[in-house]
C-alpha positions as CSV (number, residue, x, y, z in Angstrom):
1,M,-225.2,34.6,-160.1
2,K,-225.9,33.9,-156.4
3,I,-225.4,30.5,-155.1
4,A,-227.7,29.3,-152.2
5,H,-226.2,27.7,-149.2
6,A,-227.9,24.7,-147.5
7,D,-228.1,27.1,-144.5
8,D,-230.3,29.6,-146.5
9,S,-232.9,26.9,-147.3
10,I,-233.5,24.6,-144.2
11,E,-233.5,25.5,-140.5
12,S,-230.8,24.5,-138.3
13,L,-230.7,21.3,-136.2
14,D,-230.3,21.7,-132.7
15,Q,-227.5,19.6,-131.1
16,K,-230.1,17.1,-129.6
17,T,-231.9,16.3,-132.9
18,S,-228.3,16.1,-134.8
19,R,-227.0,13.8,-132.1
20,S,-229.9,11.4,-132.5
21,I,-229.4,11.4,-136.4
22,C,-226.0,10.4,-136.0
23,D,-226.9,8.0,-133.6
24,A,-229.3,6.5,-135.9
25,V,-227.4,6.3,-138.8
26,G,-224.4,4.8,-137.1
27,E,-226.7,1.9,-135.8
28,R,-228.2,1.3,-139.4
29,L,-224.4,1.2,-140.5
30,Q,-223.4,-1.5,-138.1
31,Q,-226.3,-3.4,-139.1
32,V,-225.7,-3.2,-143.0
33,F,-222.1,-3.7,-142.6
34,R,-221.6,-6.6,-139.8
35,P,-218.7,-8.6,-140.7
36,D,-219.5,-12.3,-141.4
37,S,-218.4,-14.2,-138.2
38,R,-216.2,-16.8,-140.5
39,E,-214.7,-13.8,-141.9
40,S,-214.1,-11.8,-138.7
41,S,-212.4,-14.8,-137.1
42,H,-210.0,-15.1,-139.9
43,L,-209.2,-11.4,-139.9
44,E,-208.6,-11.4,-136.3
45,H,-206.1,-14.6,-136.8
46,L,-204.4,-12.6,-139.4
47,V,-204.0,-9.7,-137.1
48,D,-202.8,-11.7,-134.3
49,E,-200.1,-13.3,-136.6
50,L,-199.0,-9.9,-137.5
51,R,-198.8,-8.7,-134.1
52,K,-196.6,-11.8,-133.0
53,R,-194.2,-11.1,-135.8
54,D,-194.0,-7.7,-134.9
55,E,-193.1,-8.3,-131.4
56,I,-190.4,-10.7,-132.4
57,G,-189.1,-8.6,-135.3
58,V,-190.1,-10.6,-138.5
59,K,-190.5,-8.6,-141.5
60,P,-193.6,-10.0,-143.5
61,N,-192.8,-11.7,-147.0
62,W,-195.5,-10.1,-149.0
63,H,-194.5,-12.7,-151.6
64,D,-195.2,-15.6,-149.3
65,K,-198.3,-17.5,-150.5
66,R,-199.1,-19.4,-147.5
């Protein structure tokens, strides 16, 4: 039994077309997964807090419910 490969049934895309498709998909994904500004600012705050703690050598307490 012969298994058909994708290259056997369609023409190869040139580099310019492939790049255009990738750019369009990337733009669409950015629109769909655009973070909520409230969530984004909270996440940035948490990352900043971790960075500060890392700089002074504080190990995270994963059980701290603050």
